[in-house]
Gaussian input, Z-matrix of N, CA and C with variables (Angstrom, degrees):
# hf/3-21g

backbone

0 1
 N
 C     1     B1
 C     2     B2     1     A1
 N     3     B3     2     A2     1     D1
 C     4     B4     3     A3     2     D2
 C     5     B5     4     A4     3     D3
 N     6     B6     5     A5     4     D4
 C     7     B7     6     A6     5     D5
 C     8     B8     7     A7     6     D6
 N     9     B9     8     A8     7     D7
 C    10    B10     9     A9     8     D8
 C    11    B11    10    A10     9     D9
 N    12    B12    11    A11    10    D10
 C    13    B13    12    A12    11    D11
 C    14    B14    13    A13    12    D12
 N    15    B15    14    A14    13    D13
 C    16    B16    15    A15    14    D14
 C    17    B17    16    A16    15    D15
 N    18    B18    17    A17    16    D16
 C    19    B19    18    A18    17    D17
 C    20    B20    19    A19    18    D18
 N    21    B21    20    A20    19    D19
 C    22    B22    21    A21    20    D20
 C    23    B23    22    A22    21    D21
 N    24    B24    23    A23    22    D22
 C    25    B25    24    A24    23    D23
 C    26    B26    25    A25    24    D24
 N    27    B27    26    A26    25    D25
 C    28    B28    27    A27    26    D26
 C    29    B29    28    A28    27    D27
 N    30    B30    29    A29    28    D28
 C    31    B31    30    A30    29    D29
 C    32    B32    31    A31    30    D30
 N    33    B33    32    A32    31    D31
 C    34    B34    33    A33    32    D32
 C    35    B35    34    A34    33    D33
 N    36    B36    35    A35    34    D34
 C    37    B37    36    A36    35    D35
 C    38    B38    37    A37    36    D36
 N    39    B39    38    A38    37    D37
 C    40    B40    39    A39    38    D38
 C    41    B41    40    A40    39    D39
 N    42    B42    41    A41    40    D40
 C    43    B43    42    A42    41    D41
 C    44    B44    43    A43    42    D42
 N    45    B45    44    A44    43    D43
 C    46    B46    45    A45    44    D44
 C    47    B47    46    A46    45    D45
 N    48    B48    47    A47    46    D46
 C    49    B49    48    A48    47    D47
 C    50    B50    49    A49    48    D48
 N    51    B51    50    A50    49    D49
 C    52    B52    51    A51    50    D50
 C    53    B53    52    A52    51    D51
 N    54    B54    53    A53    52    D52
 C    55    B55    54    A54    53    D53
 C    56    B56    55    A55    54    D54
 N    57    B57    56    A56    55    D55
 C    58    B58    57    A57    56    D56
 C    59    B59    58    A58    57    D57
 N    60    B60    59    A59    58    D58
 C    61    B61    60    A60    59    D59
 C    62    B62    61    A61    60    D60
 N    63    B63    62    A62    61    D61
 C    64    B64    63    A63    62    D62
 C    65    B65    64    A64    63    D63
 N    66    B66    65    A65    64    D64
 C    67    B67    66    A66    65    D65
 C    68    B68    67    A67    66    D66
 N    69    B69    68    A68    67    D67
 C    70    B70    69    A69    68    D68
 C    71    B71    70    A70    69    D69
 N    72    B72    71    A71    70    D70
 C    73    B73    72    A72    71    D71
 C    74    B74    73    A73    72    D72
 N    75    B75    74    A74    73    D73
 C    76    B76    75    A75    74    D74
 C    77    B77    76    A76    75    D75
 N    78    B78    77    A77    76    D76
 C    79    B79    78    A78    77    D77
 C    80    B80    79    A79    78    D78
 N    81    B81    80    A80    79    D79
 C    82    B82    81    A81    80    D80
 C    83    B83    82    A82    81    D81
 N    84    B84    83    A83    82    D82
 C    85    B85    84    A84    83    D83
 C    86    B86    85    A85    84    D84
 N    87    B87    86    A86    85    D85
 C    88    B88    87    A87    86    D86
 C    89    B89    88    A88    87    D87
 N    90    B90    89    A89    88    D88
 C    91    B91    90    A90    89    D89
 C    92    B92    91    A91    90    D90
 N    93    B93    92    A92    91    D91
 C    94    B94    93    A93    92    D92
 C    95    B95    94    A94    93    D93
 N    96    B96    95    A95    94    D94
 C    97    B97    96    A96    95    D95
 C    98    B98    97    A97    96    D96
 N    99    B99    98    A98    97    D97
 C   100   B100    99    A99    98    D98
 C   101   B101   100   A100    99    D99
 N   102   B102   101   A101   100   D100
 C   103   B103   102   A102   101   D101
 C   104   B104   103   A103   102   D102
 N   105   B105   104   A104   103   D103
 C   106   B106   105   A105   104   D104
 C   107   B107   106   A106   105   D105
 N   108   B108   107   A107   106   D106
 C   109   B109   108   A108   107   D107
 C   110   B110   109   A109   108   D108
 N   111   B111   110   A110   109   D109
 C   112   B112   111   A111   110   D110
 C   113   B113   112   A112   111   D111
 N   114   B114   113   A113   112   D112
 C   115   B115   114   A114   113   D113
 C   116   B116   115   A115   114   D114
 N   117   B117   116   A116   115   D115
 C   118   B118   117   A117   116   D116
 C   119   B119   118   A118   117   D117
 N   120   B120   119   A119   118   D118
 C   121   B121   120   A120   119   D119
 C   122   B122   121   A121   120   D120
 N   123   B123   122   A122   121   D121
 C   124   B124   123   A123   122   D122
 C   125   B125   124   A124   123   D123
 N   126   B126   125   A125   124   D124
 C   127   B127   126   A126   125   D125
 C   128   B128   127   A127   126   D126
 N   129   B129   128   A128   127   D127
 C   130   B130   129   A129   128   D128
 C   131   B131   130   A130   129   D129
 N   132   B132   131   A131   130   D130
 C   133   B133   132   A132   131   D131
 C   134   B134   133   A133   132   D132
 N   135   B135   134   A134   133   D133
 C   136   B136   135   A135   134   D134
 C   137   B137   136   A136   135   D135
 N   138   B138   137   A137   136   D136
 C   139   B139   138   A138   137   D137
 C   140   B140   139   A139   138   D138
 N   141   B141   140   A140   139   D139
 C   142   B142   141   A141   140   D140
 C   143   B143   142   A142   141   D141
 N   144   B144   143   A143   142   D142
 C   145   B145   144   A144   143   D143
 C   146   B146   145   A145   144   D144
 N   147   B147   146   A146   145   D145
 C   148   B148   147   A147   146   D146
 C   149   B149   148   A148   147   D147
 N   150   B150   149   A149   148   D148
 C   151   B151   150   A150   149   D149
 C   152   B152   151   A151   150   D150
 N   153   B153   152   A152   151   D151
 C   154   B154   153   A153   152   D152
 C   155   B155   154   A154   153   D153
 N   156   B156   155   A155   154   D154
 C   157   B157   156   A156   155   D155
 C   158   B158   157   A157   156   D156
 N   159   B159   158   A158   157   D157
 C   160   B160   159   A159   158   D158
 C   161   B161   160   A160   159   D159
 N   162   B162   161   A161   160   D160
 C   163   B163   162   A162   161   D161
 C   164   B164   163   A163   162   D162
 N   165   B165   164   A164   163   D163
 C   166   B166   165   A165   164   D164
 C   167   B167   166   A166   165   D165
 N   168   B168   167   A167   166   D166
 C   169   B169   168   A168   167   D167
 C   170   B170   169   A169   168   D168
 N   171   B171   170   A170   169   D169
 C   172   B172   171   A171   170   D170
 C   173   B173   172   A172   171   D171
 N   174   B174   173   A173   172   D172
 C   175   B175   174   A174   173   D173
 C   176   B176   175   A175   174   D174
 N   177   B177   176   A176   175   D175
 C   178   B178   177   A177   176   D176
 C   179   B179   178   A178   177   D177
 N   180   B180   179   A179   178   D178
 C   181   B181   180   A180   179   D179
 C   182   B182   181   A181   180   D180
 N   183   B183   182   A182   181   D181
 C   184   B184   183   A183   182   D182
 C   185   B185   184   A184   183   D183
 N   186   B186   185   A185   184   D184
 C   187   B187   186   A186   185   D185
 C   188   B188   187   A187   186   D186
 N   189   B189   188   A188   187   D187
 C   190   B190   189   A189   188   D188
 C   191   B191   190   A190   189   D189
 N   192   B192   191   A191   190   D190
 C   193   B193   192   A192   191   D191
 C   194   B194   193   A193   192   D192
 N   195   B195   194   A194   193   D193
 C   196   B196   195   A195   194   D194
 C   197   B197   196   A196   195   D195
 N   198   B198   197   A197   196   D196
 C   199   B199   198   A198   197   D197
 C   200   B200   199   A199   198   D198
 N   201   B201   200   A200   199   D199
 C   202   B202   201   A201   200   D200
 C   203   B203   202   A202   201   D201
 N   204   B204   203   A203   202   D202
 C   205   B205   204   A204   203   D203
 C   206   B206   205   A205   204   D204
 N   207   B207   206   A206   205   D205
 C   208   B208   207   A207   206   D206
 C   209   B209   208   A208   207   D207
 N   210   B210   209   A209   208   D208
 C   211   B211   210   A210   209   D209
 C   212   B212   211   A211   210   D210
 N   213   B213   212   A212   211   D211
 C   214   B214   213   A213   212   D212
 C   215   B215   214   A214   213   D213
 N   216   B216   215   A215   214   D214
 C   217   B217   216   A216   215   D215
 C   218   B218   217   A217   216   D216
 N   219   B219   218   A218   217   D217
 C   220   B220   219   A219   218   D218
 C   221   B221   220   A220   219   D219
 N   222   B222   221   A221   220   D220
 C   223   B223   222   A222   221   D221
 C   224   B224   223   A223   222   D222
 N   225   B225   224   A224   223   D223
 C   226   B226   225   A225   224   D224
 C   227   B227   226   A226   225   D225
 N   228   B228   227   A227   226   D226
 C   229   B229   228   A228   227   D227
 C   230   B230   229   A229   228   D228
 N   231   B231   230   A230   229   D229
 C   232   B232   231   A231   230   D230
 C   233   B233   232   A232   231   D231
 N   234   B234   233   A233   232   D232
 C   235   B235   234   A234   233   D233
 C   236   B236   235   A235   234   D234
 N   237   B237   236   A236   235   D235
 C   238   B238   237   A237   236   D236
 C   239   B239   238   A238   237   D237
 N   240   B240   239   A239   238   D238
 C   241   B241   240   A240   239   D239
 C   242   B242   241   A241   240   D240
 N   243   B243   242   A242   241   D241
 C   244   B244   243   A243   242   D242
 C   245   B245   244   A244   243   D243
 N   246   B246   245   A245   244   D244
 C   247   B247   246   A246   245   D245
 C   248   B248   247   A247   246   D246
 N   249   B249   248   A248   247   D247
 C   250   B250   249   A249   248   D248
 C   251   B251   250   A250   249   D249
 N   252   B252   251   A251   250   D250
 C   253   B253   252   A252   251   D251
 C   254   B254   253   A253   252   D252
 N   255   B255   254   A254   253   D253
 C   256   B256   255   A255   254   D254
 C   257   B257   256   A256   255   D255
 N   258   B258   257   A257   256   D256
 C   259   B259   258   A258   257   D257
 C   260   B260   259   A259   258   D258
 N   261   B261   260   A260   259   D259
 C   262   B262   261   A261   260   D260
 C   263   B263   262   A262   261   D261
 N   264   B264   263   A263   262   D262
 C   265   B265   264   A264   263   D263
 C   266   B266   265   A265   264   D264
 N   267   B267   266   A266   265   D265
 C   268   B268   267   A267   266   D266
 C   269   B269   268   A268   267   D267
 N   270   B270   269   A269   268   D268
 C   271   B271   270   A270   269   D269
 C   272   B272   271   A271   270   D270
 N   273   B273   272   A272   271   D271
 C   274   B274   273   A273   272   D272
 C   275   B275   274   A274   273   D273
 N   276   B276   275   A275   274   D274
 C   277   B277   276   A276   275   D275
 C   278   B278   277   A277   276   D276
 N   279   B279   278   A278   277   D277
 C   280   B280   279   A279   278   D278
 C   281   B281   280   A280   279   D279
 N   282   B282   281   A281   280   D280
 C   283   B283   282   A282   281   D281
 C   284   B284   283   A283   282   D282
 N   285   B285   284   A284   283   D283
 C   286   B286   285   A285   284   D284
 C   287   B287   286   A286   285   D285
 N   288   B288   287   A287   286   D286
 C   289   B289   288   A288   287   D287
 C   290   B290   289   A289   288   D288
 N   291   B291   290   A290   289   D289
 C   292   B292   291   A291   290   D290
 C   293   B293   292   A292   291   D291
 N   294   B294   293   A293   292   D292
 C   295   B295   294   A294   293   D293
 C   296   B296   295   A295   294   D294
 N   297   B297   296   A296   295   D295
 C   298   B298   297   A297   296   D296
 C   299   B299   298   A298   297   D297
 N   300   B300   299   A299   298   D298
 C   301   B301   300   A300   299   D299
 C   302   B302   301   A301   300   D300
 N   303   B303   302   A302   301   D301
 C   304   B304   303   A303   302   D302
 C   305   B305   304   A304   303   D303
 N   306   B306   305   A305   304   D304
 C   307   B307   306   A306   305   D305
 C   308   B308   307   A307   306   D306
 N   309   B309   308   A308   307   D307
 C   310   B310   309   A309   308   D308
 C   311   B311   310   A310   309   D309
 N   312   B312   311   A311   310   D310
 C   313   B313   312   A312   311   D311
 C   314   B314   313   A313   312   D312
 N   315   B315   314   A314   313   D313
 C   316   B316   315   A315   314   D314
 C   317   B317   316   A316   315   D315
 N   318   B318   317   A317   316   D316
 C   319   B319   318   A318   317   D317
 C   320   B320   319   A319   318   D318
 N   321   B321   320   A320   319   D319
 C   322   B322   321   A321   320   D320
 C   323   B323   322   A322   321   D321
 N   324   B324   323   A323   322   D322
 C   325   B325   324   A324   323   D323
 C   326   B326   325   A325   324   D324

   B1=1.4478
   B2=1.5244
   B3=1.3271
   B4=1.4833
   B5=1.5773
   B6=1.2675
   B7=1.4992
   B8=1.5163
   B9=1.3933
   B10=1.5025
   B11=1.5275
   B12=1.2933
   B13=1.5401
   B14=1.5440
   B15=1.3568
   B16=1.4720
   B17=1.5772
   B18=1.2608
   B19=1.4745
   B20=1.4546
   B21=1.2815
   B22=1.4163
   B23=1.6042
   B24=1.2972
   B25=1.4376
   B26=1.5403
   B27=1.3643
   B28=1.4211
   B29=1.5514
   B30=1.2640
   B31=1.4569
   B32=1.5064
   B33=1.3141
   B34=1.4465
   B35=1.4748
   B36=1.4074
   B37=1.4886
   B38=1.3629
   B39=1.3326
   B40=1.4941
   B41=1.5848
   B42=1.2795
   B43=1.2731
   B44=1.6520
   B45=1.3144
   B46=1.4236
   B47=1.5185
   B48=1.4218
   B49=1.4830
   B50=1.5576
   B51=1.4028
   B52=1.5185
   B53=1.5035
   B54=1.3705
   B55=1.4944
   B56=1.4517
   B57=1.4147
   B58=1.4935
   B59=1.5174
   B60=1.3763
   B61=1.4957
   B62=1.6019
   B63=1.3021
   B64=1.5118
   B65=1.6961
   B66=1.2633
   B67=1.5385
   B68=1.4682
   B69=1.3537
   B70=1.5205
   B71=1.5883
   B72=1.4573
   B73=1.4325
   B74=1.5221
   B75=1.4369
   B76=1.4627
   B77=1.5578
   B78=1.3356
   B79=1.4569
   B80=1.5454
   B81=1.3784
   B82=1.3890
   B83=1.5925
   B84=1.3577
   B85=1.3825
   B86=1.5613
   B87=1.3642
   B88=1.5695
   B89=1.6354
   B90=1.2652
   B91=1.4242
   B92=1.5385
   B93=1.4522
   B94=1.3856
   B95=1.5069
   B96=1.2587
   B97=1.5281
   B98=1.5353
   B99=1.3857
   B100=1.5539
   B101=1.5233
   B102=1.2984
   B103=1.4284
   B104=1.4937
   B105=1.2929
   B106=1.5427
   B107=1.5274
   B108=1.3006
   B109=1.4629
   B110=1.4554
   B111=1.4360
   B112=1.4973
   B113=1.5122
   B114=1.3160
   B115=1.4157
   B116=1.5857
   B117=1.3956
   B118=1.4500
   B119=1.5872
   B120=1.3409
   B121=1.4348
   B122=1.5595
   B123=1.3184
   B124=1.6260
   B125=1.5311
   B126=1.3331
   B127=1.3951
   B128=1.5317
   B129=1.3157
   B130=1.4488
   B131=1.6372
   B132=1.3889
   B133=1.2552
   B134=1.5925
   B135=1.3773
   B136=1.4136
   B137=1.5935
   B138=1.3205
   B139=1.3519
   B140=1.5862
   B141=1.4892
   B142=1.4641
   B143=1.5770
   B144=1.3647
   B145=1.4433
   B146=1.5941
   B147=1.3147
   B148=1.5691
   B149=1.4824
   B150=1.3869
   B151=1.4418
   B152=1.4579
   B153=1.1495
   B154=1.4170
   B155=1.4409
   B156=1.3131
   B157=1.4922
   B158=1.5854
   B159=1.3637
   B160=1.3530
   B161=1.5039
   B162=1.2766
   B163=1.4437
   B164=1.5385
   B165=1.1783
   B166=1.5814
   B167=1.5081
   B168=1.2208
   B169=1.5540
   B170=1.4666
   B171=1.2315
   B172=1.5015
   B173=1.5520
   B174=1.3512
   B175=1.4836
   B176=1.5365
   B177=1.3548
   B178=1.4420
   B179=1.6424
   B180=1.0915
   B181=1.5722
   B182=1.5784
   B183=1.4438
   B184=1.4182
   B185=1.4775
   B186=1.3537
   B187=1.4736
   B188=1.4536
   B189=1.3468
   B190=1.4707
   B191=1.4806
   B192=1.2891
   B193=1.5895
   B194=1.5954
   B195=1.4779
   B196=1.3496
   B197=1.5282
   B198=1.3919
   B199=1.4266
   B200=1.4774
   B201=1.3694
   B202=1.4340
   B203=1.4889
   B204=1.2904
   B205=1.4983
   B206=1.4100
   B207=1.3059
   B208=1.4475
   B209=1.5114
   B210=1.2763
   B211=1.5084
   B212=1.4547
   B213=1.4015
   B214=1.5176
   B215=1.5001
   B216=1.3623
   B217=1.5152
   B218=1.5726
   B219=1.2422
   B220=1.4028
   B221=1.5494
   B222=1.4016
   B223=1.5476
   B224=1.5181
   B225=1.4488
   B226=1.4766
   B227=1.5452
   B228=1.2775
   B229=1.4255
   B230=1.4915
   B231=1.3369
   B232=1.5812
   B233=1.3744
   B234=1.3699
   B235=1.3998
   B236=1.5648
   B237=1.4235
   B238=1.3932
   B239=1.6051
   B240=1.4781
   B241=1.4905
   B242=1.5184
   B243=1.2843
   B244=1.4503
   B245=1.4320
   B246=1.4365
   B247=1.4759
   B248=1.5002
   B249=1.2546
   B250=1.4983
   B251=1.4386
   B252=1.3650
   B253=1.4620
   B254=1.5457
   B255=1.2903
   B256=1.4655
   B257=1.5638
   B258=1.2413
   B259=1.5718
   B260=1.5384
   B261=1.1790
   B262=1.5535
   B263=1.5480
   B264=1.3095
   B265=1.5228
   B266=1.5265
   B267=1.4271
   B268=1.4667
   B269=1.4191
   B270=1.4567
   B271=1.4113
   B272=1.6238
   B273=1.3283
   B274=1.4268
   B275=1.5489
   B276=1.3145
   B277=1.4699
   B278=1.4919
   B279=1.2530
   B280=1.5031
   B281=1.5547
   B282=1.4307
   B283=1.5218
   B284=1.6219
   B285=1.3649
   B286=1.4908
   B287=1.5206
   B288=1.4242
   B289=1.4144
   B290=1.5614
   B291=1.4419
   B292=1.4236
   B293=1.5002
   B294=1.3892
   B295=1.5412
   B296=1.4884
   B297=1.3613
   B298=1.4534
   B299=1.5135
   B300=1.3834
   B301=1.5239
   B302=1.5549
   B303=1.3743
   B304=1.3391
   B305=1.6609
   B306=1.2636
   B307=1.4967
   B308=1.4997
   B309=1.3753
   B310=1.4961
   B311=1.4765
   B312=1.2735
   B313=1.5868
   B314=1.6006
   B315=1.3055
   B316=1.4045
   B317=1.5655
   B318=1.2881
   B319=1.3305
   B320=1.5057
   B321=1.4234
   B322=1.3935
   B323=1.4437
   B324=1.3799
   B325=1.5300
   B326=1.5276
   A1=104.56
   A2=115.33
   A3=120.66
   A4=113.58
   A5=115.17
   A6=116.99
   A7=112.05
   A8=112.43
   A9=112.20
   A10=108.97
   A11=117.07
   A12=112.98
   A13=119.87
   A14=109.24
   A15=113.12
   A16=104.91
   A17=121.05
   A18=115.18
   A19=109.37
   A20=121.85
   A21=121.21
   A22=106.48
   A23=121.46
   A24=126.13
   A25=108.56
   A26=119.99
   A27=126.41
   A28=107.16
   A29=119.15
   A30=119.68
   A31=115.63
   A32=114.44
   A33=115.93
   A34=113.12
   A35=111.30
   A36=114.47
   A37=123.40
   A38=110.89
   A39=119.03
   A40=116.76
   A41=114.34
   A42=121.01
   A43=116.14
   A44=115.94
   A45=116.74
   A46=113.67
   A47=115.63
   A48=111.63
   A49=116.28
   A50=116.13
   A51=111.56
   A52=108.92
   A53=119.17
   A54=119.43
   A55=113.30
   A56=117.11
   A57=116.49
   A58=112.50
   A59=111.58
   A60=117.69
   A61=107.28
   A62=112.53
   A63=117.36
   A64=101.42
   A65=126.76
   A66=123.57
   A67=107.39
   A68=116.92
   A69=117.45
   A70=107.00
   A71=114.69
   A72=115.44
   A73=113.41
   A74=110.90
   A75=114.13
   A76=109.39
   A77=115.76
   A78=120.38
   A79=110.82
   A80=117.04
   A81=124.63
   A82=110.05
   A83=112.78
   A84=125.38
   A85=109.98
   A86=110.01
   A87=118.74
   A88=105.42
   A89=122.35
   A90=122.94
   A91=116.02
   A92=111.24
   A93=113.91
   A94=115.59
   A95=116.64
   A96=123.43
   A97=107.75
   A98=118.00
   A99=114.47
   A100=111.31
   A101=112.88
   A102=123.34
   A103=116.39
   A104=119.35
   A105=126.60
   A106=105.89
   A107=119.09
   A108=128.00
   A109=111.98
   A110=114.11
   A111=122.19
   A112=110.54
   A113=115.60
   A114=120.95
   A115=112.65
   A116=114.37
   A117=119.72
   A118=107.88
   A119=122.49
   A120=120.99
   A121=111.71
   A122=111.69
   A123=115.78
   A124=103.07
   A125=125.20
   A126=124.40
   A127=111.49
   A128=117.16
   A129=120.13
   A130=108.34
   A131=122.80
   A132=126.78
   A133=112.31
   A134=120.17
   A135=124.24
   A136=110.43
   A137=120.18
   A138=128.03
   A139=115.03
   A140=116.58
   A141=117.19
   A142=112.55
   A143=118.58
   A144=112.17
   A145=113.75
   A146=110.09
   A147=112.31
   A148=115.48
   A149=113.50
   A150=113.26
   A151=115.13
   A152=125.61
   A153=132.59
   A154=106.38
   A155=123.04
   A156=127.47
   A157=102.46
   A158=124.59
   A159=125.30
   A160=109.87
   A161=119.80
   A162=121.35
   A163=114.25
   A164=117.18
   A165=122.29
   A166=112.73
   A167=109.78
   A168=113.70
   A169=110.57
   A170=120.32
   A171=123.90
   A172=100.51
   A173=121.31
   A174=121.69
   A175=111.42
   A176=118.27
   A177=119.81
   A178=111.72
   A179=112.68
   A180=123.72
   A181=104.42
   A182=116.67
   A183=117.97
   A184=110.15
   A185=118.94
   A186=122.60
   A187=114.37
   A188=121.59
   A189=121.90
   A190=106.27
   A191=120.63
   A192=117.32
   A193=114.22
   A194=112.48
   A195=123.07
   A196=109.08
   A197=116.58
   A198=123.32
   A199=118.69
   A200=113.88
   A201=123.47
   A202=115.25
   A203=118.42
   A204=127.83
   A205=113.20
   A206=117.95
   A207=124.34
   A208=110.81
   A209=113.65
   A210=115.92
   A211=112.79
   A212=120.41
   A213=123.62
   A214=109.57
   A215=120.40
   A216=118.15
   A217=110.49
   A218=118.85
   A219=120.20
   A220=106.34
   A221=116.19
   A222=114.95
   A223=111.61
   A224=111.06
   A225=110.08
   A226=107.90
   A227=121.52
   A228=119.15
   A229=118.21
   A230=118.18
   A231=122.26
   A232=105.64
   A233=125.96
   A234=120.59
   A235=114.10
   A236=118.05
   A237=122.14
   A238=106.19
   A239=111.41
   A240=113.40
   A241=108.62
   A242=124.04
   A243=126.64
   A244=112.16
   A245=117.44
   A246=116.10
   A247=108.18
   A248=122.45
   A249=127.91
   A250=115.08
   A251=119.80
   A252=121.84
   A253=105.90
   A254=124.86
   A255=124.00
   A256=105.27
   A257=107.28
   A258=113.04
   A259=107.98
   A260=116.24
   A261=123.16
   A262=109.26
   A263=115.88
   A264=120.44
   A265=102.50
   A266=113.49
   A267=114.16
   A268=116.53
   A269=116.97
   A270=117.03
   A271=109.52
   A272=116.05
   A273=116.27
   A274=113.95
   A275=119.96
   A276=124.91
   A277=108.34
   A278=122.04
   A279=126.95
   A280=108.57
   A281=111.60
   A282=119.74
   A283=104.74
   A284=116.07
   A285=117.74
   A286=111.51
   A287=117.69
   A288=117.71
   A289=103.05
   A290=118.87
   A291=122.99
   A292=109.70
   A293=112.89
   A294=112.99
   A295=114.31
   A296=115.97
   A297=115.77
   A298=114.66
   A299=113.48
   A300=114.07
   A301=114.52
   A302=114.57
   A303=118.93
   A304=110.00
   A305=116.26
   A306=111.48
   A307=113.91
   A308=118.85
   A309=116.86
   A310=112.89
   A311=116.80
   A312=119.30
   A313=106.17
   A314=117.78
   A315=122.67
   A316=112.75
   A317=119.71
   A318=122.55
   A319=110.65
   A320=115.69
   A321=109.38
   A322=126.00
   A323=104.82
   A324=118.01
   A325=114.16
   D1=142.04
   D2=169.04
   D3=-72.57
   D4=163.93
   D5=-178.07
   D6=-63.26
   D7=-37.96
   D8=-179.77
   D9=-66.05
   D10=-45.92
   D11=177.74
   D12=-56.90
   D13=-31.95
   D14=177.34
   D15=-70.97
   D16=-39.26
   D17=-178.14
   D18=-72.12
   D19=-32.46
   D20=-179.70
   D21=-68.41
   D22=-41.43
   D23=179.17
   D24=-59.38
   D25=-47.48
   D26=-179.19
   D27=-60.50
   D28=-47.84
   D29=177.55
   D30=-58.66
   D31=-41.65
   D32=178.38
   D33=-67.85
   D34=-37.49
   D35=177.95
   D36=-63.07
   D37=-33.41
   D38=-175.81
   D39=142.84
   D40=-132.44
   D41=-177.27
   D42=-72.00
   D43=129.36
   D44=176.95
   D45=-78.74
   D46=155.11
   D47=-177.88
   D48=-56.00
   D49=-29.59
   D50=-176.29
   D51=-76.58
   D52=-22.51
   D53=175.25
   D54=-65.68
   D55=-45.10
   D56=177.04
   D57=-68.28
   D58=-36.28
   D59=179.22
   D60=-55.71
   D61=-44.91
   D62=-168.74
   D63=-72.68
   D64=-29.62
   D65=172.48
   D66=-62.10
   D67=-50.36
   D68=-167.73
   D69=-68.26
   D70=-44.84
   D71=-175.93
   D72=-69.60
   D73=-27.74
   D74=178.65
   D75=-69.33
   D76=-33.52
   D77=176.55
   D78=-61.40
   D79=-45.42
   D80=179.61
   D81=-55.56
   D82=-49.63
   D83=-175.69
   D84=-59.43
   D85=-42.02
   D86=-176.40
   D87=-68.12
   D88=-35.50
   D89=170.51
   D90=-61.23
   D91=-50.13
   D92=175.12
   D93=-55.87
   D94=-26.62
   D95=-165.78
   D96=-89.72
   D97=-11.66
   D98=170.93
   D99=-60.62
   D100=135.08
   D101=-168.79
   D102=-48.34
   D103=-59.49
   D104=-176.48
   D105=-91.74
   D106=-53.51
   D107=-169.88
   D108=-54.00
   D109=-55.19
   D110=-178.74
   D111=-57.71
   D112=-47.88
   D113=-174.04
   D114=-64.71
   D115=-46.12
   D116=176.88
   D117=-64.68
   D118=-32.12
   D119=177.40
   D120=-67.21
   D121=-43.79
   D122=-176.23
   D123=-68.31
   D124=-50.21
   D125=-177.39
   D126=-58.30
   D127=-44.78
   D128=-171.10
   D129=-73.96
   D130=-20.75
   D131=174.06
   D132=-88.08
   D133=7.42
   D134=-175.76
   D135=60.78
   D136=45.05
   D137=175.14
   D138=61.91
   D139=3.08
   D140=-176.99
   D141=-62.49
   D142=-26.98
   D143=178.48
   D144=-60.41
   D145=-32.40
   D146=177.38
   D147=-66.37
   D148=-33.97
   D149=166.71
   D150=-66.07
   D151=-43.77
   D152=-177.35
   D153=-60.41
   D154=-49.80
   D155=-173.67
   D156=-69.05
   D157=-37.66
   D158=175.62
   D159=-54.60
   D160=-52.48
   D161=178.16
   D162=-64.55
   D163=-34.51
   D164=175.15
   D165=-66.39
   D166=-33.41
   D167=176.62
   D168=-75.94
   D169=-33.95
   D170=-177.99
   D171=-67.74
   D172=-50.21
   D173=179.75
   D174=-58.53
   D175=-36.65
   D176=177.65
   D177=-68.63
   D178=-36.31
   D179=176.24
   D180=-54.38
   D181=-48.49
   D182=-176.44
   D183=-69.49
   D184=-45.31
   D185=173.54
   D186=-54.17
   D187=-43.82
   D188=-176.35
   D189=-76.28
   D190=-35.71
   D191=178.48
   D192=-61.47
   D193=-38.80
   D194=-178.30
   D195=-64.69
   D196=-41.82
   D197=-177.78
   D198=-87.16
   D199=-3.13
   D200=-176.31
   D201=63.77
   D202=34.52
   D203=175.87
   D204=-93.92
   D205=171.75
   D206=178.21
   D207=-67.89
   D208=144.03
   D209=-179.85
   D210=-117.62
   D211=1.79
   D212=-173.14
   D213=-56.75
   D214=-43.87
   D215=-175.48
   D216=-64.20
   D217=-32.60
   D218=-175.42
   D219=-79.87
   D220=-34.47
   D221=177.38
   D222=-62.79
   D223=-43.24
   D224=179.52
   D225=-68.99
   D226=-32.48
   D227=175.06
   D228=-61.75
   D229=-28.32
   D230=169.83
   D231=-68.65
   D232=-45.32
   D233=178.90
   D234=-65.48
   D235=-32.16
   D236=-174.50
   D237=-69.84
   D238=-36.93
   D239=-178.31
   D240=-74.87
   D241=-27.54
   D242=179.59
   D243=-77.00
   D244=-33.20
   D245=-177.49
   D246=-112.73
   D247=16.29
   D248=179.38
   D249=-63.63
   D250=-17.85
   D251=-177.54
   D252=-81.34
   D253=-13.47
   D254=178.20
   D255=-84.45
   D256=124.08
   D257=-178.12
   D258=-64.30
   D259=149.93
   D260=-177.54
   D261=75.44
   D262=-54.96
   D263=-170.45
   D264=-63.15
   D265=-48.79
   D266=-175.09
   D267=-65.33
   D268=-29.17
   D269=-179.89
   D270=-74.86
   D271=-39.42
   D272=178.00
   D273=-65.04
   D274=-37.15
   D275=178.15
   D276=-69.70
   D277=-37.65
   D278=179.97
   D279=-63.38
   D280=-45.32
   D281=179.61
   D282=-60.14
   D283=-54.13
   D284=-174.81
   D285=-61.68
   D286=-34.26
   D287=-173.58
   D288=-67.16
   D289=-43.63
   D290=-176.11
   D291=-57.91
   D292=-45.17
   D293=-178.43
   D294=-65.48
   D295=-41.14
   D296=178.41
   D297=-67.82
   D298=-34.51
   D299=176.22
   D300=-67.29
   D301=-35.87
   D302=178.45
   D303=-69.95
   D304=-43.05
   D305=-179.96
   D306=-76.16
   D307=-24.06
   D308=167.42
   D309=-69.86
   D310=-32.56
   D311=-176.91
   D312=-73.76
   D313=-37.81
   D314=179.24
   D315=-66.91
   D316=-30.52
   D317=171.36
   D318=-77.78
   D319=137.67
   D320=171.88
   D321=-105.33
   D322=64.14
   D323=173.72
   D324=-145.73

C-alpha cells in the first residue's frame, strides 16, 4: 500500500495513532501540571519524568509529522520538559501542554 492509501484507510477507520497518543500524553502532562502533586512527583523521582516526557514528545512529533497532524502540543511539551525544573514555569508549561494536546486530539485533523 502506498502512504496515501494508508492515511486514507486510517482516516476512514477512525482515530489515528497520533490522536490517541496525544490523549495519553496530554493526561500525563495534566498530572505533572498539578500545582503541588506534580512538583513533588518530579522532584521525588529526581527529575526523571522530565526526561521521559521529553522523549515521549519527540516520538509524538514523529507520529504527528508522518500523519500530517498539528505538532504544537508536542513542541510546547519539549519546552515544558526542558524548563520543567524551574518552579512555577514548569507547572504553567505542563498545564499549557496538556491543554494544547487535548485540543489537538479532539480535532480530527
